[in-house]
Every structure is written in C-alpha cells, then in structure tokens.
All heavy atoms as a GROMACS GRO file, in nm:
protein
  644
    1MET      N    1  25.939   6.336  20.187
    1MET     CA    2  26.022   6.395  20.075
    1MET      C    3  26.042   6.280  19.980
    1MET      O    4  26.082   6.174  20.018
    1MET     CB    5  26.149   6.444  20.141
    1MET     CG    6  26.241   6.510  20.038
    1MET     SD    7  26.396   6.568  20.097
    1MET     CE    8  26.355   6.700  20.206
    2SER      N    9  26.015   6.312  19.857
    2SER     CA   10  26.029   6.205  19.749
    2SER      C   11  26.180   6.191  19.720
    2SER      O   12  26.264   6.280  19.751
    2SER     CB   13  25.943   6.254  19.625
    2SER     OG   14  26.013   6.367  19.561
    3VAL      N   15  26.198   6.083  19.640
    3VAL     CA   16  26.334   6.059  19.599
    3VAL      C   17  26.388   6.176  19.510
    3VAL      O   18  26.507   6.213  19.516
    3VAL     CB   19  26.338   5.922  19.520
    3VAL    CG1   20  26.478   5.896  19.453
    3VAL    CG2   21  26.303   5.806  19.615
    4GLU      N   22  26.299   6.220  19.426
    4GLU     CA   23  26.339   6.332  19.327
    4GLU      C   24  26.385   6.451  19.412
    4GLU      O   25  26.476   6.518  19.378
    4GLU     CB   26  26.230   6.363  19.230
    4GLU     CG   27  26.215   6.273  19.122
    4GLU     CD   28  26.104   6.171  19.149
    4GLU    OE1   29  26.012   6.199  19.237
    4GLU    OE2   30  26.106   6.057  19.074
    5GLU      N   31  26.310   6.486  19.509
    5GLU     CA   32  26.334   6.598  19.598
    5GLU      C   33  26.468   6.580  19.672
    5GLU      O   34  26.541   6.682  19.681
    5GLU     CB   35  26.225   6.630  19.696
    5GLU     CG   36  26.084   6.674  19.633
    5GLU     CD   37  25.979   6.678  19.739
    5GLU    OE1   38  25.979   6.608  19.832
    5GLU    OE2   39  25.884   6.761  19.713
    6ARG      N   40  26.491   6.455  19.714
    6ARG     CA   41  26.615   6.432  19.784
    6ARG      C   42  26.737   6.448  19.682
    6ARG      O   43  26.846   6.506  19.714
    6ARG     CB   44  26.620   6.289  19.842
    6ARG     CG   45  26.536   6.281  19.963
    6ARG     CD   46  26.533   6.151  20.023
    6ARG     NE   47  26.459   6.133  20.141
    6ARG     CZ   48  26.450   6.039  20.213
    6ARG    NH1   49  26.512   5.926  20.186
    6ARG    NH2   50  26.364   6.038  20.321
    7ILE      N   51  26.718   6.403  19.556
    7ILE     CA   52  26.822   6.406  19.457
    7ILE      C   53  26.846   6.563  19.425
    7ILE      O   54  26.962   6.606  19.426
    7ILE     CB   55  26.788   6.332  19.332
    7ILE    CG1   56  26.789   6.190  19.363
    7ILE    CG2   57  26.878   6.380  19.218
    7ILE    CD1   58  26.739   6.101  19.243
    8VAL      N   59  26.750   6.647  19.422
    8VAL     CA   60  26.755   6.784  19.400
    8VAL      C   61  26.842   6.853  19.512
    8VAL      O   62  26.926   6.936  19.489
    8VAL     CB   63  26.623   6.853  19.374
    8VAL    CG1   64  26.639   7.004  19.368
    8VAL    CG2   65  26.560   6.813  19.239
    9LYS      N   66  26.799   6.821  19.638
    9LYS     CA   67  26.873   6.874  19.744
    9LYS      C   68  27.010   6.830  19.751
    9LYS      O   69  27.098   6.911  19.782
    9LYS     CB   70  26.791   6.836  19.875
    9LYS     CG   71  26.656   6.902  19.892
    9LYS     CD   72  26.636   6.920  20.043
    9LYS     CE   73  26.510   7.006  20.059
    9LYS     NZ   74  26.532   7.144  20.057
   10LEU      N   75  27.046   6.702  19.716
   10LEU     CA   76  27.182   6.654  19.710
   10LEU      C   77  27.259   6.724  19.610
   10LEU      O   78  27.373   6.755  19.625
   10LEU     CB   79  27.179   6.502  19.698
   10LEU     CG   80  27.151   6.421  19.817
   10LEU    CD1   81  27.137   6.267  19.785
   10LEU    CD2   82  27.256   6.443  19.921
   11GLU      N   83  27.199   6.755  19.485
   11GLU     CA   84  27.268   6.822  19.385
   11GLU      C   85  27.297   6.966  19.418
   11GLU      O   86  27.394   7.018  19.394
   11GLU     CB   87  27.190   6.815  19.256
   11GLU     CG   88  27.187   6.678  19.188
   11GLU     CD   89  27.075   6.670  19.069
   11GLU    OE1   90  26.996   6.762  19.057
   11GLU    OE2   91  27.096   6.575  19.000
   12GLU      N   92  27.201   7.028  19.491
   12GLU     CA   93  27.221   7.164  19.547
   12GLU      C   94  27.342   7.168  19.651
   12GLU      O   95  27.427   7.256  19.642
   12GLU     CB   96  27.094   7.225  19.602
   12GLU     CG   97  26.986   7.256  19.508
   12GLU     CD   98  26.858   7.292  19.572
   12GLU    OE1   99  26.848   7.277  19.695
   12GLU    OE2  100  26.761   7.327  19.500
   13PHE      N  101  27.340   7.068  19.732
   13PHE     CA  102  27.436   7.058  19.832
   13PHE      C  103  27.580   7.033  19.769
   13PHE      O  104  27.676   7.101  19.803
   13PHE     CB  105  27.412   6.941  19.930
   13PHE     CG  106  27.522   6.916  20.034
   13PHE    CD1  107  27.537   6.999  20.135
   13PHE    CD2  108  27.610   6.810  20.010
   13PHE    CE1  109  27.636   6.979  20.235
   13PHE    CE2  110  27.709   6.792  20.110
   13PHE     CZ  111  27.718   6.870  20.215
   14ALA      N  112  27.587   6.940  19.673
   14ALA     CA  113  27.705   6.922  19.600
   14ALA      C  114  27.760   7.047  19.527
   14ALA      O  115  27.881   7.078  19.523
   14ALA     CB  116  27.689   6.811  19.496
   15ALA      N  117  27.659   7.128  19.470
   15ALA     CA  118  27.697   7.248  19.406
   15ALA      C  119  27.761   7.350  19.508
   15ALA      O  120  27.856   7.421  19.483
   15ALA     CB  121  27.580   7.310  19.330
   16ASP      N  122  27.695   7.353  19.618
   16ASP     CA  123  27.743   7.435  19.738
   16ASP      C  124  27.887   7.399  19.779
   16ASP      O  125  27.976   7.481  19.801
   16ASP     CB  126  27.650   7.439  19.856
   16ASP     CG  127  27.519   7.517  19.825
   16ASP    OD1  128  27.512   7.597  19.724
   16ASP    OD2  129  27.431   7.492  19.904
   17VAL      N  130  27.908   7.272  19.788
   17VAL     CA  131  28.031   7.217  19.836
   17VAL      C  132  28.142   7.248  19.723
   17VAL      O  133  28.248   7.297  19.761
   17VAL     CB  134  28.030   7.068  19.863
   17VAL    CG1  135  28.171   7.009  19.874
   17VAL    CG2  136  27.945   7.035  19.985
   18ARG      N  137  28.112   7.238  19.600
   18ARG     CA  138  28.204   7.275  19.496
   18ARG      C  139  28.238   7.423  19.503
   18ARG      O  140  28.353   7.465  19.489
   18ARG     CB  141  28.149   7.238  19.356
   18ARG     CG  142  28.153   7.089  19.326
   18ARG     CD  143  28.123   7.061  19.174
   18ARG     NE  144  27.986   7.102  19.147
   18ARG     CZ  145  27.880   7.016  19.160
   18ARG    NH1  146  27.895   6.900  19.201
   18ARG    NH2  147  27.757   7.057  19.120
   19SER      N  148  28.132   7.505  19.520
   19SER     CA  149  28.146   7.653  19.531
   19SER      C  150  28.246   7.692  19.653
   19SER      O  151  28.342   7.764  19.631
   19SER     CB  152  28.024   7.717  19.536
   19SER     OG  153  28.030   7.853  19.561
   20TYR      N  154  28.204   7.635  19.770
   20TYR     CA  155  28.292   7.658  19.882
   20TYR      C  156  28.436   7.602  19.867
   20TYR      O  157  28.528   7.669  19.914
   20TYR     CB  158  28.217   7.600  20.009
   20TYR     CG  159  28.095   7.672  20.040
   20TYR    CD1  160  27.983   7.590  20.081
   20TYR    CD2  161  28.065   7.802  20.023
   20TYR    CE1  162  27.862   7.642  20.110
   20TYR    CE2  163  27.951   7.856  20.044
   20TYR     CZ  164  27.839   7.777  20.098
   20TYR     OH  165  27.721   7.832  20.118
   21THR      N  166  28.447   7.492  19.803
   21THR     CA  167  28.579   7.437  19.788
   21THR      C  168  28.656   7.536  19.701
   21THR      O  169  28.786   7.554  19.727
   21THR     CB  170  28.568   7.302  19.715
   21THR    OG1  171  28.502   7.212  19.810
   21THR    CG2  172  28.707   7.240  19.700
   22LYS      N  173  28.604   7.584  19.588
   22LYS     CA  174  28.664   7.686  19.503
   22LYS      C  175  28.708   7.806  19.581
   22LYS      O  176  28.819   7.858  19.570
   22LYS     CB  177  28.588   7.720  19.386
   22LYS     CG  178  28.656   7.813  19.292
   22LYS     CD  179  28.568   7.864  19.178
   22LYS     CE  180  28.634   7.953  19.072
   22LYS     NZ  181  28.735   8.043  19.133
   23ILE      N  182  28.614   7.856  19.664
   23ILE     CA  183  28.644   7.981  19.745
   23ILE      C  184  28.760   7.957  19.830
   23ILE      O  185  28.855   8.037  19.849
   23ILE     CB  186  28.517   8.024  19.818
   23ILE    CG1  187  28.417   8.077  19.724
   23ILE    CG2  188  28.551   8.121  19.920
   23ILE    CD1  189  28.273   8.096  19.783
   24LEU      N  190  28.751   7.844  19.909
   24LEU     CA  191  28.862   7.812  20.002
   24LEU      C  192  28.999   7.780  19.929
   24LEU      O  193  29.109   7.826  19.980
   24LEU     CB  194  28.829   7.687  20.080
   24LEU     CG  195  28.721   7.705  20.189
   24LEU    CD1  196  28.681   7.569  20.252
   24LEU    CD2  197  28.771   7.803  20.301
   25THR      N  198  28.997   7.726  19.816
   25THR     CA  199  29.115   7.702  19.736
   25THR      C  200  29.180   7.839  19.692
   25THR      O  201  29.296   7.854  19.702
   25THR     CB  202  29.086   7.616  19.611
   25THR    OG1  203  29.032   7.494  19.657
   25THR    CG2  204  29.216   7.585  19.536
   26ASP      N  205  29.088   7.930  19.650
   26ASP     CA  206  29.142   8.057  19.610
   26ASP      C  207  29.192   8.137  19.733
   26ASP      O  208  29.301   8.199  19.722
   26ASP     CB  209  29.026   8.139  19.542
   26ASP     CG  210  28.984   8.085  19.407
   26ASP    OD1  211  29.060   8.010  19.346
   26ASP    OD2  212  28.878   8.124  19.361
   27MET      N  213  29.128   8.124  19.838
   27MET     CA  214  29.182   8.194  19.968
   27MET      C  215  29.313   8.142  20.013
   27MET      O  216  29.404   8.217  20.040
   27MET     CB  217  29.079   8.170  20.084
   27MET     CG  218  28.954   8.255  20.063
   27MET     SD  219  28.832   8.215  20.184
   27MET     CE  220  28.916   8.262  20.335
   28ILE      N  221  29.335   8.007  20.002
   28ILE     CA  222  29.462   7.937  20.040
   28ILE      C  223  29.568   7.981  19.943
   28ILE      O  224  29.684   8.011  19.978
   28ILE     CB  225  29.445   7.788  20.042
   28ILE    CG1  226  29.356   7.751  20.165
   28ILE    CG2  227  29.580   7.717  20.056
   28ILE    CD1  228  29.324   7.612  20.172
   29ARG      N  229  29.533   7.990  19.811
   29ARG     CA  230  29.632   8.032  19.709
   29ARG      C  231  29.679   8.170  19.730
   29ARG      O  232  29.800   8.201  19.728
   29ARG     CB  233  29.576   8.020  19.565
   29ARG     CG  234  29.669   8.057  19.454
   29ARG     CD  235  29.603   8.055  19.318
   29ARG     NE  236  29.475   8.108  19.316
   29ARG     CZ  237  29.458   8.242  19.306
   29ARG    NH1  238  29.555   8.331  19.308
   29ARG    NH2  239  29.333   8.303  19.299
   30ARG      N  240  29.590   8.261  19.757
   30ARG     CA  241  29.617   8.402  19.792
   30ARG      C  242  29.696   8.413  19.922
   30ARG      O  243  29.800   8.489  19.918
   30ARG     CB  244  29.496   8.494  19.793
   30ARG     CG  245  29.434   8.524  19.660
   30ARG     CD  246  29.330   8.624  19.661
   30ARG     NE  247  29.217   8.605  19.761
   30ARG     CZ  248  29.108   8.533  19.732
   30ARG    NH1  249  29.098   8.479  19.613
   30ARG    NH2  250  29.012   8.515  19.824
   31HIS      N  251  29.672   8.333  20.013
   31HIS     CA  252  29.739   8.332  20.139
   31HIS      C  253  29.890   8.289  20.111
   31HIS      O  254  29.984   8.359  20.163
   31HIS     CB  255  29.681   8.247  20.243
   31HIS     CG  256  29.762   8.227  20.364
   31HIS    ND1  257  29.766   8.322  20.468
   31HIS    CD2  258  29.830   8.124  20.414
   31HIS    CE1  259  29.847   8.282  20.566
   31HIS    NE2  260  29.890   8.163  20.537
   32ASP      N  261  29.902   8.183  20.038
   32ASP     CA  262  30.046   8.133  20.004
   32ASP      C  263  30.121   8.240  19.929
   32ASP      O  264  30.239   8.260  19.947
   32ASP     CB  265  30.031   8.003  19.920
   32ASP     CG  266  29.992   7.885  20.000
   32ASP    OD1  267  30.006   7.890  20.138
   32ASP    OD2  268  29.952   7.782  19.944
   33GLU      N  269  30.056   8.309  19.836
   33GLU     CA  270  30.126   8.415  19.768
   33GLU      C  271  30.167   8.526  19.851
   33GLU      O  272  30.280   8.578  19.837
   33GLU     CB  273  30.033   8.472  19.646
   33GLU     CG  274  30.019   8.366  19.544
   33GLU     CD  275  29.898   8.420  19.438
   33GLU    OE1  276  29.835   8.529  19.463
   33GLU    OE2  277  29.871   8.348  19.342
   34ARG      N  278  30.082   8.564  19.944
   34ARG     CA  279  30.118   8.674  20.039
   34ARG      C  280  30.235   8.621  20.129
   34ARG      O  281  30.325   8.696  20.162
   34ARG     CB  282  29.998   8.715  20.123
   34ARG     CG  283  29.903   8.802  20.046
   34ARG     CD  284  29.798   8.867  20.126
   34ARG     NE  285  29.736   8.787  20.225
   34ARG     CZ  286  29.621   8.718  20.206
   34ARG    NH1  287  29.555   8.731  20.082
   34ARG    NH2  288  29.562   8.636  20.298
   35LEU      N  289  30.222   8.504  20.167
   35LEU     CA  290  30.330   8.442  20.267
   35LEU      C  291  30.466   8.444  20.187
   35LEU      O  292  30.562   8.470  20.240
   35LEU     CB  293  30.291   8.306  20.301
   35LEU     CG  294  30.386   8.238  20.409
   35LEU    CD1  295  30.389   8.320  20.531
   35LEU    CD2  296  30.337   8.097  20.435
   36ASP      N  297  30.469   8.407  20.053
   36ASP     CA  298  30.584   8.412  19.979
   36ASP      C  299  30.642   8.550  19.969
   36ASP      O  300  30.759   8.567  19.977
   36ASP     CB  301  30.555   8.350  19.836
   36ASP     CG  302  30.534   8.207  19.829
   36ASP    OD1  303  30.568   8.135  19.932
   36ASP    OD2  304  30.487   8.156  19.732
   37GLU      N  305  30.555   8.650  19.956
   37GLU     CA  306  30.599   8.789  19.952
   37GLU      C  307  30.667   8.828  20.079
   37GLU      O  308  30.770   8.892  20.081
   37GLU     CB  309  30.480   8.876  19.915
   37GLU     CG  310  30.432   8.865  19.782
   37GLU     CD  311  30.305   8.958  19.761
   37GLU    OE1  312  30.270   9.048  19.851
   37GLU    OE2  313  30.232   8.938  19.666
   38HIS      N  314  30.606   8.785  20.192
   38HIS     CA  315  30.658   8.823  20.317
   38HIS      C  316  30.792   8.754  20.345
   38HIS      O  317  30.884   8.811  20.401
   38HIS     CB  318  30.562   8.787  20.435
   38HIS     CG  319  30.447   8.884  20.443
   38HIS    ND1  320  30.330   8.857  20.381
   38HIS    CD2  321  30.437   9.009  20.500
   38HIS    CE1  322  30.244   8.964  20.404
   38HIS    NE2  323  30.308   9.053  20.469
   39VAL      N  324  30.803   8.631  20.300
   39VAL     CA  325  30.927   8.570  20.319
   39VAL      C  326  31.037   8.631  20.236
   39VAL      O  327  31.154   8.640  20.282
   39VAL     CB  328  30.918   8.410  20.271
   39VAL    CG1  329  31.053   8.345  20.260
   39VAL    CG2  330  30.825   8.336  20.369
   40THR      N  331  31.002   8.675  20.116
   40THR     CA  332  31.107   8.742  20.032
   40THR      C  333  31.146   8.873  20.099
   40THR      O  334  31.264   8.903  20.107
   40THR     CB  335  31.042   8.768  19.895
   40THR    OG1  336  31.008   8.647  19.826
   40THR    CG2  337  31.138   8.854  19.803
   41MET      N  338  31.047   8.941  20.149
   41MET     CA  339  31.075   9.070  20.220
   41MET      C  340  31.165   9.049  20.341
   41MET      O  341  31.254   9.136  20.367
   41MET     CB  342  30.948   9.147  20.253
   41MET     CG  343  30.880   9.205  20.131
   41MET     SD  344  30.736   9.314  20.176
   41MET     CE  345  30.635   9.214  20.277
   42PHE      N  346  31.130   8.947  20.415
   42PHE     CA  347  31.212   8.920  20.535
   42PHE      C  348  31.359   8.881  20.495
   42PHE      O  349  31.454   8.933  20.561
   42PHE     CB  350  31.138   8.799  20.613
   42PHE     CG  351  31.220   8.758  20.734
   42PHE    CD1  352  31.203   8.835  20.849
   42PHE    CD2  353  31.298   8.639  20.733
   42PHE    CE1  354  31.266   8.792  20.968
   42PHE    CE2  355  31.362   8.604  20.854
   42PHE     CZ  356  31.349   8.674  20.969
   43HIS      N  357  31.371   8.800  20.399
   43HIS     CA  358  31.507   8.770  20.350
   43HIS      C  359  31.586   8.897  20.309
   43HIS      O  360  31.706   8.907  20.336
   43HIS     CB  361  31.500   8.667  20.228
   43HIS     CG  362  31.620   8.626  20.177
   43HIS    ND1  363  31.717   8.548  20.245
   43HIS    CD2  364  31.689   8.655  20.056
   43HIS    CE1  365  31.820   8.526  20.176
   43HIS    NE2  366  31.804   8.585  20.062
   44GLU      N  367  31.515   8.982  20.222
   44GLU     CA  368  31.574   9.110  20.179
   44GLU      C  369  31.613   9.194  20.302
   44GLU      O  370  31.725   9.257  20.300
   44GLU     CB  371  31.488   9.178  20.086
   44GLU     CG  372  31.476   9.113  19.950
   44GLU     CD  373  31.369   9.170  19.864
   44GLU    OE1  374  31.298   9.265  19.913
   44GLU    OE2  375  31.354   9.123  19.743
   45ALA      N  376  31.532   9.198  20.403
   45ALA     CA  377  31.555   9.279  20.522
   45ALA      C  378  31.682   9.221  20.600
   45ALA      O  379  31.769   9.302  20.644
   45ALA     CB  380  31.443   9.288  20.618
   46ASN      N  381  31.688   9.091  20.605
   46ASN     CA  382  31.807   9.032  20.676
   46ASN      C  383  31.931   9.056  20.592
   46ASN      O  384  32.033   9.077  20.660
   46ASN     CB  385  31.778   8.879  20.682
   46ASN     CG  386  31.696   8.839  20.795
   46ASN    OD1  387  31.671   8.918  20.894
   46ASN    ND2  388  31.649   8.722  20.806
   47GLN      N  389  31.929   9.055  20.456
   47GLN     CA  390  32.047   9.095  20.387
   47GLN      C  391  32.086   9.229  20.406
   47GLN      O  392  32.210   9.258  20.422
   47GLN     CB  393  32.018   9.058  20.233
   47GLN     CG  394  32.014   8.922  20.196
   47GLN     CD  395  31.981   8.901  20.052
   47GLN    OE1  396  31.915   8.985  19.987
   47GLN    NE2  397  32.040   8.800  19.991
   48SER      N  398  31.994   9.324  20.416
   48SER     CA  399  32.024   9.464  20.445
   48SER      C  400  32.083   9.484  20.582
   48SER      O  401  32.181   9.563  20.597
   48SER     CB  402  31.898   9.554  20.429
   48SER     OG  403  31.854   9.543  20.302
   49ILE      N  404  32.023   9.418  20.678
   49ILE     CA  405  32.073   9.430  20.812
   49ILE      C  406  32.229   9.374  20.814
   49ILE      O  407  32.313   9.437  20.885
   49ILE     CB  408  31.988   9.357  20.915
   49ILE    CG1  409  31.856   9.435  20.925
   49ILE    CG2  410  32.060   9.343  21.046
   49ILE    CD1  411  31.745   9.364  20.996
   50ALA      N  412  32.242   9.254  20.746
   50ALA     CA  413  32.385   9.201  20.757
   50ALA      C  414  32.478   9.287  20.687
   50ALA      O  415  32.593   9.310  20.726
   50ALA     CB  416  32.379   9.062  20.682
   51ALA      N  417  32.441   9.356  20.572
   51ALA     CA  418  32.526   9.457  20.499
   51ALA      C  419  32.557   9.581  20.592
   51ALA      O  420  32.668   9.626  20.601
   51ALA     CB  421  32.466   9.497  20.370
   52LEU      N  422  32.460   9.625  20.658
   52LEU     CA  423  32.480   9.742  20.751
   52LEU      C  424  32.570   9.700  20.873
   52LEU      O  425  32.661   9.774  20.905
   52LEU     CB  426  32.349   9.788  20.808
   52LEU     CG  427  32.249   9.860  20.715
   52LEU    CD1  428  32.114   9.891  20.770
   52LEU    CD2  429  32.320   9.997  20.673
   53ALA      N  430  32.552   9.582  20.925
   53ALA     CA  431  32.636   9.531  21.034
   53ALA      C  432  32.780   9.513  20.983
   53ALA      O  433  32.882   9.562  21.048
   53ALA     CB  434  32.592   9.396  21.084
   54ASP      N  435  32.793   9.463  20.866
   54ASP     CA  436  32.928   9.452  20.806
   54ASP      C  437  33.001   9.586  20.781
   54ASP      O  438  33.118   9.601  20.815
   54ASP     CB  439  32.920   9.369  20.671
   54ASP     CG  440  33.060   9.337  20.619
   54ASP    OD1  441  33.142   9.276  20.694
   54ASP    OD2  442  33.085   9.369  20.499
   55ALA      N  443  32.921   9.676  20.736
   55ALA     CA  444  32.983   9.811  20.707
   55ALA      C  445  33.014   9.882  20.838
   55ALA      O  446  33.127   9.951  20.850
   55ALA     CB  447  32.876   9.905  20.645
   56GLN      N  448  32.937   9.859  20.943
   56GLN     CA  449  32.972   9.908  21.079
   56GLN      C  450  33.097   9.848  21.132
   56GLN      O  451  33.184   9.913  21.183
   56GLN     CB  452  32.852   9.885  21.170
   56GLN     CG  453  32.879   9.948  21.315
   56GLN     CD  454  32.876  10.083  21.319
   56GLN    OE1  455  32.814  10.147  21.241
   56GLN    NE2  456  32.956  10.154  21.407
   57ILE      N  457  33.116   9.719  21.111
   57ILE     CA  458  33.237   9.650  21.167
   57ILE      C  459  33.354   9.706  21.085
   57ILE      O  460  33.462   9.731  21.146
   57ILE     CB  461  33.219   9.500  21.144
   57ILE    CG1  462  33.113   9.437  21.242
   57ILE    CG2  463  33.349   9.425  21.163
   57ILE    CD1  464  33.071   9.295  21.224
   58ARG      N  465  33.348   9.713  20.957
   58ARG     CA  466  33.457   9.765  20.880
   58ARG      C  467  33.500   9.912  20.920
   58ARG      O  468  33.615   9.945  20.929
   58ARG     CB  469  33.432   9.758  20.726
   58ARG     CG  470  33.441   9.613  20.677
   58ARG     CD  471  33.419   9.605  20.517
   58ARG     NE  472  33.284   9.602  20.499
   58ARG     CZ  473  33.216   9.694  20.425
   58ARG    NH1  474  33.285   9.782  20.367
   58ARG    NH2  475  33.087   9.681  20.398
   59THR      N  476  33.391   9.993  20.938
   59THR     CA  477  33.410  10.136  20.986
   59THR      C  478  33.478  10.138  21.119
   59THR      O  479  33.573  10.212  21.140
   59THR     CB  480  33.280  10.209  20.991
   59THR    OG1  481  33.215  10.206  20.858
   59THR    CG2  482  33.303  10.351  21.033
   60GLU      N  483  33.437  10.053  21.210
   60GLU     CA  484  33.500  10.055  21.350
   60GLU      C  485  33.643  10.004  21.340
   60GLU      O  486  33.738  10.057  21.404
   60GLU     CB  487  33.413   9.965  21.437
   60GLU     CG  488  33.284  10.035  21.479
   60GLU     CD  489  33.194   9.942  21.559
   60GLU    OE1  490  33.233   9.824  21.584
   60GLU    OE2  491  33.079   9.981  21.595
   61ASP      N  492  33.666   9.903  21.250
   61ASP     CA  493  33.802   9.849  21.234
   61ASP      C  494  33.899   9.963  21.180
   61ASP      O  495  34.006   9.974  21.223
   61ASP     CB  496  33.803   9.726  21.144
   61ASP     CG  497  33.931   9.658  21.148
   61ASP    OD1  498  33.994   9.635  21.260
   61ASP    OD2  499  33.973   9.618  21.031
   62ALA      N  500  33.847  10.027  21.075
   62ALA     CA  501  33.924  10.138  21.013
   62ALA      C  502  33.952  10.244  21.112
   62ALA      O  503  34.068  10.303  21.119
   62ALA     CB  504  33.860  10.194  20.888
   63LEU      N  505  33.863  10.288  21.194
   63LEU     CA  506  33.871  10.387  21.297
   63LEU      C  507  33.975  10.355  21.398
   63LEU      O  508  34.062  10.428  21.437
   63LEU     CB  509  33.737  10.419  21.357
   63LEU     CG  510  33.742  10.532  21.466
   63LEU    CD1  511  33.795  10.664  21.419
   63LEU    CD2  512  33.598  10.541  21.531
   64ARG      N  513  33.971  10.212  21.442
   64ARG     CA  514  34.059  10.160  21.539
   64ARG      C  515  34.205  10.174  21.484
   64ARG      O  516  34.293  10.209  21.552
   64ARG     CB  517  34.024  10.018  21.580
   64ARG     CG  518  34.117   9.960  21.687
   64ARG     CD  519  34.079   9.810  21.706
   64ARG     NE  520  34.079   9.727  21.579
   64ARG     CZ  521  34.176   9.687  21.506
   64ARG    NH1  522  34.297   9.714  21.540
   64ARG    NH2  523  34.151   9.614  21.403
   65LYS      N  524  34.222  10.139  21.359
   65LYS     CA  525  34.348  10.144  21.307
   65LYS      C  526  34.400  10.274  21.286
   65LYS      O  527  34.527  10.301  21.305
   65LYS     CB  528  34.346  10.078  21.155
   65LYS     CG  529  34.344   9.918  21.169
   65LYS     CD  530  34.320   9.869  21.030
   65LYS     CE  531  34.307   9.712  21.033
   65LYS     NZ  532  34.293   9.652  20.895
   66LEU      N  533  34.318  10.380  21.254
   66LEU     CA  534  34.364  10.518  21.246
   66LEU      C  535  34.406  10.567  21.384
   66LEU      O  536  34.502  10.643  21.394
   66LEU     CB  537  34.245  10.610  21.193
   66LEU     CG  538  34.226  10.588  21.042
   66LEU    CD1  539  34.097  10.672  21.015
   66LEU    CD2  540  34.345  10.651  20.962
   67ILE      N  541  34.328  10.536  21.487
   67ILE     CA  542  34.367  10.572  21.621
   67ILE      C  543  34.490  10.515  21.669
   67ILE      O  544  34.578  10.578  21.718
   67ILE     CB  545  34.246  10.536  21.716
   67ILE    CG1  546  34.125  10.622  21.693
   67ILE    CG2  547  34.297  10.553  21.864
   67ILE    CD1  548  34.005  10.576  21.771
   68GLU      N  549  34.520  10.382  21.639
   68GLU     CA  550  34.640  10.317  21.681
   68GLU      C  551  34.754  10.379  21.599
   68GLU      O  552  34.858  10.393  21.660
   68GLU     CB  553  34.631  10.164  21.632
   68GLU     CG  554  34.549  10.086  21.727
   68GLU     CD  555  34.529   9.942  21.685
   68GLU    OE1  556  34.588   9.897  21.580
   68GLU    OE2  557  34.461   9.861  21.756
   69ARG      N  558  34.740  10.409  21.467
   69ARG     CA  559  34.841  10.473  21.395
   69ARG      C  560  34.881  10.614  21.452
   69ARG      O  561  34.990  10.644  21.467
   69ARG     CB  562  34.813  10.485  21.250
   69ARG     CG  563  34.919  10.531  21.157
   69ARG     CD  564  34.889  10.533  21.016
   69ARG     NE  565  34.743  10.525  20.982
   69ARG     CZ  566  34.685  10.530  20.869
   69ARG    NH1  567  34.764  10.541  20.758
   69ARG    NH2  568  34.560  10.528  20.853
   70ASP      N  569  34.776  10.685  21.484
   70ASP     CA  570  34.789  10.816  21.539
   70ASP      C  571  34.856  10.810  21.677
   70ASP      O  572  34.956  10.889  21.705
   70ASP     CB  573  34.656  10.886  21.561
   70ASP     CG  574  34.670  11.030  21.592
   70ASP    OD1  575  34.739  11.104  21.523
   70ASP    OD2  576  34.603  11.074  21.691
   71GLU      N  577  34.838  10.708  21.756
   71GLU     CA  578  34.893  10.695  21.890
   71GLU      C  579  35.042  10.651  21.870
   71GLU      O  580  35.127  10.693  21.947
   71GLU     CB  581  34.823  10.588  21.977
   71GLU     CG  582  34.687  10.642  22.025
   71GLU     CD  583  34.599  10.535  22.095
   71GLU    OE1  584  34.637  10.415  22.081
   71GLU    OE2  585  34.499  10.575  22.159
   72GLN      N  586  35.070  10.566  21.776
   72GLN     CA  587  35.212  10.522  21.740
   72GLN      C  588  35.291  10.637  21.702
   72GLN      O  589  35.414  10.647  21.732
   72GLN     CB  590  35.212  10.412  21.633
   72GLN     CG  591  35.162  10.280  21.695
   72GLN     CD  592  35.155  10.176  21.574
   72GLN    OE1  593  35.176  10.215  21.464
   72GLN    NE2  594  35.125  10.053  21.618
   73ARG      N  595  35.236  10.738  21.640
   73ARG     CA  596  35.311  10.853  21.583
   73ARG      C  597  35.335  10.954  21.695
   73ARG      O  598  35.388  11.052  21.671
   73ARG     CB  599  35.242  10.922  21.467
   73ARG     CG  600  35.243  10.832  21.344
   73ARG     CD  601  35.174  10.910  21.233
   73ARG     NE  602  35.186  10.827  21.111
   73ARG     CZ  603  35.111  10.848  21.000
   73ARG    NH1  604  35.031  10.955  20.999
   73ARG    NH2  605  35.123  10.771  20.903
   74GLY      N  606  35.268  10.931  21.815
   74GLY     CA  607  35.285  11.020  21.927
   74GLY      C  608  35.190  11.140  21.911
   74GLY      O  609  35.202  11.241  21.981
   75ASN      N  610  35.086  11.124  21.846
   75ASN     CA  611  34.991  11.230  21.823
   75ASN      C  612  34.862  11.210  21.895
   75ASN      O  613  34.764  11.264  21.872
   75ASN     CB  614  34.958  11.250  21.676
   75ASN     CG  615  35.070  11.287  21.594
   75ASN    OD1  616  35.154  11.364  21.642
   75ASN    ND2  617  35.079  11.253  21.467
   76GLY      N  618  34.871  11.121  22.001
   76GLY     CA  619  34.751  11.091  22.074
   76GLY      C  620  34.701  11.213  22.151
   76GLY      O  621  34.775  11.302  22.181
   77SER      N  622  34.580  11.215  22.175
   77SER     CA  623  34.515  11.325  22.247
   77SER      C  624  34.550  11.332  22.388
   77SER      O  625  34.514  11.422  22.463
   77SER     CB  626  34.370  11.334  22.220
   77SER     OG  627  34.316  11.211  22.267
   78ASN      N  628  34.615  11.219  22.447
   78ASN     CA  629  34.646  11.210  22.590
   78ASN      C  630  34.773  11.297  22.625
   78ASN      O  631  34.803  11.306  22.740
   78ASN     CB  632  34.665  11.067  22.626
   78ASN     CG  633  34.529  10.989  22.619
   78ASN    OD1  634  34.427  11.048  22.623
   78ASN    ND2  635  34.545  10.857  22.617
   79GLN      N  636  34.838  11.345  22.531
   79GLN     CA  637  34.960  11.420  22.554
   79GLN      C  638  34.946  11.563  22.591
   79GLN      O  639  34.859  11.630  22.556
   79GLN     CB  640  35.053  11.407  22.435
   79GLN     CG  641  35.090  11.273  22.408
   79GLN     CD  642  35.194  11.262  22.281
   79GLN    OE1  643  35.228  11.376  22.218
   79GLN    NE2  644  35.235  11.151  22.244
   0.00000   0.00000   0.00000
C-alpha cells in the first residue's frame, strides 16, 4: 500500500470518526433531554402525591374533630 493510499484510508477513517462522534453526541443530547423530562415529571408527580396526602390528613383531622364534637354533645352513635 502506497503512502497516498494510506493517507486516503486515514482521511476516510477520520471522516467516519467525525460522523460517529456527531451521531453519538446527538444521541447523548437527546438522552439528556428525555432524562430532564422524566425528572420534571417525577418532581410533578411527587408534588401531586404530597398534595393528596396533605388533603387526606386535613380531611381525617376535620372528621376526627366532628366526631369528637358530636360525642361531646352526647350525640354519639354508641347511645
């Protein structure tokens, strides 16, 4: 193989490496974007769950107070 042929092959190899590097860079960028979307969705889901849990706690507390008030008035269902 002559020097010129080797240079041509090296140039082709370098072009392939540049092409594959661009492909991999694009793939990593898209992966990062999708990961960011999932992190955002996870954060939003956690906020929703926390809001639901808080609402449940407030509802149970209000119900407990109503039951206690009813029992104090002598209107308990145990009579």
